[in-house]
C-alpha positions in Angstrom: 9.2 -51.3 169.7 11.1 -52.0 166.5 11.0 -55.5 165.1 13.6 -57.4 163.4 13.6 -60.0 160.4 15.6 -62.9 161.8 17.1 -65.4 159.4 16.4 -68.3 161.8 12.7 -67.4 161.5 12.6 -68.3 157.8 11.4 -71.6 156.7 13.2 -73.7 154.0 11.1 -75.7 151.5 13.9 -78.3 151.4 14.0 -80.1 154.8 17.4 -80.2 156.4 18.8 -77.3 154.3 21.7 -75.7 156.0 22.1 -72.8 153.5 21.6 -69.3 154.9 19.0 -67.3 153.0 20.8 -64.5 151.0 18.6 -61.6 152.2 20.0 -58.1 152.9 18.1 -55.4 154.9 19.4 -52.0 153.5 19.7 -48.7 155.2 17.0 -47.1 153.0 14.4 -49.7 154.1 14.6 -51.8 151.1 15.2 -55.6 151.0 17.6 -57.3 148.7 17.0 -60.9 147.9 19.4 -63.2 146.3 16.8 -65.7 144.9 13.2 -65.7 143.6 10.3 -64.5 145.7 7.5 -67.1 145.5 4.3 -65.6 146.9 2.1 -68.6 146.0 -1.5 -67.8 145.2 -1.5 -64.4 146.8 -1.0 -61.1 145.1 2.2 -59.0 145.1 1.2 -55.5 145.9 2.8 -52.2 145.3 1.2 -49.4 147.4 -1.7 -51.6 147.9 -2.3 -52.3 144.2 -1.5 -55.6 142.3 1.9 -55.4 140.7 2.1 -56.3 137.0 5.1 -57.0 134.8 5.7 -56.1 131.2 4.3 -58.6 128.6 6.8 -61.2 127.5 9.6 -59.9 125.5 11.1 -61.9 122.6 14.5 -60.9 121.2 14.3 -62.7 117.8 12.4 -65.2 115.6 8.7 -65.6 115.5 6.9 -63.3 117.9 9.9 -61.0 118.3 9.0 -57.7 120.1 12.0 -55.8 119.0 10.9 -52.2 118.1 7.3 -52.9 119.4 5.2 -50.3 121.2 3.6 -51.1 124.6 -0.2 -50.6 124.5 -3.2 -51.5 126.6 -6.8 -52.3 125.9 -7.7 -50.9 129.4 -7.3 -54.4 131.1 -4.4 -56.1 129.5 -1.1 -54.7 128.3 0.4 -55.9 125.0 3.1 -55.3 122.5 2.2 -53.9 119.0 4.6 -54.0 116.1 4.3 -50.6 114.2 6.1 -50.9 110.8 5.7 -48.0 108.3 4.7 -48.4 104.7 8.1 -48.1 103.3 9.8 -50.7 105.5 6.8 -53.1 105.6 7.7 -54.8 102.4 11.4 -55.5 101.5 11.2 -56.0 97.8 14.1 -58.0 96.2 12.8 -59.2 92.8 10.3 -58.1 90.2 8.3 -60.2 87.6 7.4 -58.5 84.4 4.8 -60.6 82.6 2.5 -60.7 79.6 2.5 -57.7 77.3 2.4 -57.7 73.5 4.1 -57.0 70.2 2.0 -56.1 67.2 -1.0 -58.4 67.3 0.7 -61.0 69.5 0.3 -61.1 73.3 2.3 -63.2 75.6 2.1 -65.8 78.6 5.7 -65.1 79.2 7.4 -64.1 82.6 10.8 -62.8 83.4 12.6 -62.4 86.7 14.6 -59.3 87.6 16.9 -59.6 90.5 17.2 -56.2 92.0 20.5 -56.6 93.8 22.4 -57.4 90.7 20.2 -55.7 87.9 20.0 -59.0 86.1 17.0 -60.4 84.3 16.0 -64.0 83.4 13.4 -65.4 81.0 11.4 -68.0 82.8 9.2 -68.9 79.9 5.3 -69.2 79.8 4.1 -69.2 83.3 0.5 -67.8 83.1 -2.6 -69.5 81.7 -3.8 -66.6 79.5 -1.8 -64.0 77.6 -2.8 -60.4 77.7 -1.7 -56.8 76.9 -2.7 -53.4 78.2 -2.8 -55.2 81.6 -1.7 -54.8 85.3 -1.3 -56.9 88.3 -0.8 -57.2 92.0 0.5 -59.7 94.6 -0.7 -61.1 97.9 1.3 -61.8 101.0 2.1 -65.4 99.9 3.8 -63.8 96.8 1.1 -65.2 94.5 1.0 -62.8 91.4 -2.3 -61.9 89.8 -2.8 -60.6 86.4 -6.2 -59.2 85.7 -8.6 -59.5 82.7 -6.3 -61.8 80.7 -8.2 -62.4 77.5 -5.7 -64.6 75.8 -5.4 -61.9 73.1 -3.7 -58.5 72.7 -6.9 -56.6 72.5 -10.1 -58.2 74.1 -12.4 -58.0 77.1 -12.1 -60.7 79.7 -12.9 -61.5 83.4 -10.2 -64.2 83.7 -7.4 -63.6 86.3 -4.1 -65.5 85.5 -1.7 -66.2 88.4 1.7 -67.6 89.1 3.8 -68.2 92.2 6.7 -65.9 92.6 8.0 -68.1 95.4 8.3 -71.3 93.2 8.2 -69.6 89.8 5.4 -71.9 88.6 2.0 -71.4 87.1 -0.6 -71.2 89.8 -3.7 -71.4 87.6 -6.5 -69.0 87.6 -8.1 -67.0 90.4 -11.6 -65.8 91.1 -12.9 -64.1 87.9 -13.6 -60.3 87.9 -17.2 -59.3 88.1 -16.7 -57.1 85.0 -15.1 -58.1 81.7 -12.4 -55.5 80.9 -9.8 -54.6 78.4 -7.0 -52.2 78.8 -6.9 -52.1 82.5 -4.9 -50.8 85.4 -4.8 -51.4 89.1 -4.6 -49.2 92.3 -3.0 -51.5 95.0 -3.8 -51.2 98.6 -0.9 -53.1 100.1 -1.7 -56.8 100.6 -5.4 -56.0 101.2 -7.1 -55.1 98.0 -6.4 -54.5 94.3 -8.9 -52.1 92.6 -9.1 -53.0 88.9 -10.3 -50.2 86.6 -10.5 -49.6 83.0 -12.6 -50.2 79.9 -16.2 -51.4 80.1 -17.4 -50.1 83.4 -17.0 -47.1 85.7 -17.2 -49.1 88.9 -13.9 -50.9 89.8 -13.8 -54.5 90.7 -12.1 -54.9 94.2 -10.1 -58.0 94.5 -9.5 -59.0 98.1 -6.0 -60.1 98.4 -6.7 -62.0 101.6 -9.9 -63.9 101.0 -9.7 -63.9 97.2 -13.2 -62.5 96.8 -14.3 -60.0 94.2 -16.7 -57.1 94.9 -17.8 -54.2 92.7 -17.6 -50.8 94.3 -18.7 -47.3 93.4 -16.8 -45.5 90.7 -16.0 -41.8 90.3 -18.2 -41.1 87.4 -15.2 -40.9 85.1 -13.2 -44.1 86.0 -14.5 -46.3 83.3 -12.3 -45.4 80.3 -9.8 -47.7 78.6 -5.9 -47.4 79.1 -6.0 -45.6 82.4 -2.7 -45.0 84.2 -2.7 -45.7 87.9 -0.5 -45.2 90.9 -0.6 -46.0 94.6 0.9 -44.9 97.9 0.2 -45.7 101.5 -3.1 -43.9 101.7 -4.2 -43.3 98.2 -4.8 -44.8 94.8 -4.3 -42.4 91.9 -6.1 -42.5 88.5 -5.6 -40.6 85.3 -7.4 -41.3 82.0 -8.2 -38.8 79.2 -9.3 -35.6 81.0 -10.2 -37.4 84.3 -7.9 -37.4 87.2 -8.9 -38.7 90.7 -7.4 -39.6 94.0 -8.9 -42.6 95.7 -9.0 -42.7 99.5 -8.3 -46.3 100.5 -9.8 -45.9 104.1 -13.1 -44.7 102.8 -13.1 -46.0 99.3 -14.0 -42.5 98.2 -12.9 -40.5 95.1 -11.8 -36.7 95.1 -10.9 -34.7 92.2 -7.1 -34.4 91.3 -6.7 -30.7 91.1 -3.7 -30.6 88.8 -3.2 -34.1 87.4 -0.3 -35.1 85.1 -0.7 -34.7 81.4 -0.9 -38.4 80.4 -4.0 -39.6 78.6 -3.4 -42.9 80.4 -1.6 -44.8 77.6 1.7 -44.0 79.1 2.2 -45.4 82.4 3.2 -44.8 86.0 6.0 -45.9 88.2 5.0 -46.0 91.9 7.4 -46.1 94.9 7.0 -46.9 98.7 8.7 -43.5 99.5 5.7 -41.2 99.3 6.0 -40.3 95.5 5.3 -41.8 92.1 6.6 -40.8 88.6 4.0 -39.8 85.9 4.1 -39.2 82.2 3.2 -35.7 81.2 2.1 -36.5 77.6 -0.3 -39.1 76.0 -0.4 -40.7 72.6 1.2 -44.0 73.5 4.8 -42.6 73.3 6.5 -39.5 74.4 10.0 -38.0 75.3 8.3 -35.3 77.4 9.8 -35.2 80.8 7.9 -37.0 83.6 6.9 -35.4 87.0 7.4 -36.8 90.5 4.1 -36.6 92.3 3.3 -36.7 96.1 1.2 -39.8 96.6 -0.9 -38.2 99.4 -1.9 -35.0 97.6 -1.0 -35.6 94.0 1.0 -32.4 94.0 3.9 -31.9 91.5 7.2 -32.2 93.3 9.6 -31.9 90.4 10.3 -32.6 86.8 12.1 -35.9 85.8 13.8 -36.0 82.4 13.6 -39.1 80.3 16.6 -40.7 78.4 14.5 -41.0 75.3 11.1 -41.8 74.0 9.0 -44.3 76.0 5.4 -45.2 76.4 3.1 -48.1 77.5 5.9 -48.9 80.0 5.9 -52.1 82.0 7.0 -50.6 85.3 7.4 -52.0 88.8 9.0 -50.7 92.0 11.9 -51.7 94.3 13.3 -50.4 97.4 15.9 -47.9 95.8 14.9 -48.0 92.1 11.8 -48.2 89.9 12.2 -50.6 86.9 10.9 -50.6 83.4 11.1 -53.9 81.3 9.5 -53.4 78.0 7.8 -50.4 76.4 6.6 -48.7 73.1 8.6 -46.0 71.2 7.0 -46.4 67.9 7.4 -50.2 68.1 6.7 -52.6 71.0 10.1 -53.6 72.4 12.0 -55.1 75.4 14.0 -52.0 76.4 14.9 -51.9 80.1 15.7 -49.0 82.4 15.6 -47.7 86.0 14.6 -44.7 88.0 16.9 -43.9 90.9 14.9 -42.9 93.8 17.7 -40.8 95.4 18.6 -38.8 92.3 15.3 -39.1 90.5 17.1 -39.8 87.3 15.7 -42.2 84.6 18.2 -44.2 82.5 18.2 -47.0 80.0 20.2 -50.1 80.7 20.5 -53.2 78.5 21.0 -55.4 81.4 17.3 -54.7 82.3 16.1 -55.6 78.7 13.3 -58.2 79.0 13.9 -61.4 77.0 11.9 -64.1 75.3 9.2 -62.5 73.2 10.1 -59.9 70.6 8.5 -57.0 72.4 6.7 -56.6 75.7 4.9 -53.3 75.9 1.9 -52.8 78.2 2.7 -55.7 80.4 2.0 -56.4 84.1 4.8 -56.5 86.7 4.6 -57.8 90.3 7.0 -57.5 93.2 8.4 -60.2 95.4 9.9 -59.8 98.8 9.6 -60.2 102.6 7.0 -58.6 104.8 8.3 -57.2 108.1 7.4 -58.7 111.3 4.0 -57.4 112.3 3.3 -56.0 108.9 0.2 -57.1 107.0 -0.5 -54.1 104.7 -2.1 -50.7 105.1 
């Protein structure tokens, strides 16, 4: 005998309520309820199994789940934000720092606003001057300049820092394990900076999260002075003299670079977040030889990139759509600025990008400022 669900059999939690429950029995056997279904401490079952909802979704602000992927650890479902390397760091400014002219090195820092291609001299913001140097930044936008010897040509373990957020001197950080001169850096995004160069084959790994410094195994040929380095999502890239290597970030292992660029290391590299970097193809501190664009995963040559004139010892940094040069050497250390368009792969000089303050700023360091995407902490 068929049974019926009668409205007068339902109980109200509010005594004396005269409101009729909004419940409809549908012809397909389903039930439509006009309010919440409170099942107390019991389980809601679907085909005999506990029903579970999606994890909480947040439309904006802290903890936003927009674009997140639903994952499970076997017991609990959760949202995971997956952000690719290119979009993980929205760069808006660059800070060329240090560098030298003749026998004078600088403590100076400039700010380059990428949206307007305008550059401003901020004065002396670092503790120790340096040349033939390189740097990195952490997720708090603290900039690090490695092996700053307070001289244009000396070994040091000192690390000078400044805040790109407040544009103030931030003192010094943990010293490198190895005193170096004429250094370069392979950057694993917001995790590690691998400092290489003169006086030791084994790189110093600066942990950009904890601030600690550890020496790791070198390649057997990664100890020369004036190396040129680049980086991508998965690899660091190293070229000095006749030695060329790719450095796998995940395993911290070196592999031979089969057909490396021609630079001896004195002429520098412009990395991007788009899977390629630009390398000089001649050495000797200055050259007008065309550059090449290299795949950052394999190191393969993608195309030739002409130069607007002679450059060398370039102070490069990257942006979202352009790479920037602020200071270089072309027979004399100078402040000449320029940009590389990542869409057209064209390199041009621009006086609006000329660094200011010191008389010349070749072989400086340059760090990038911007915003990390929600859920991104580096690669």
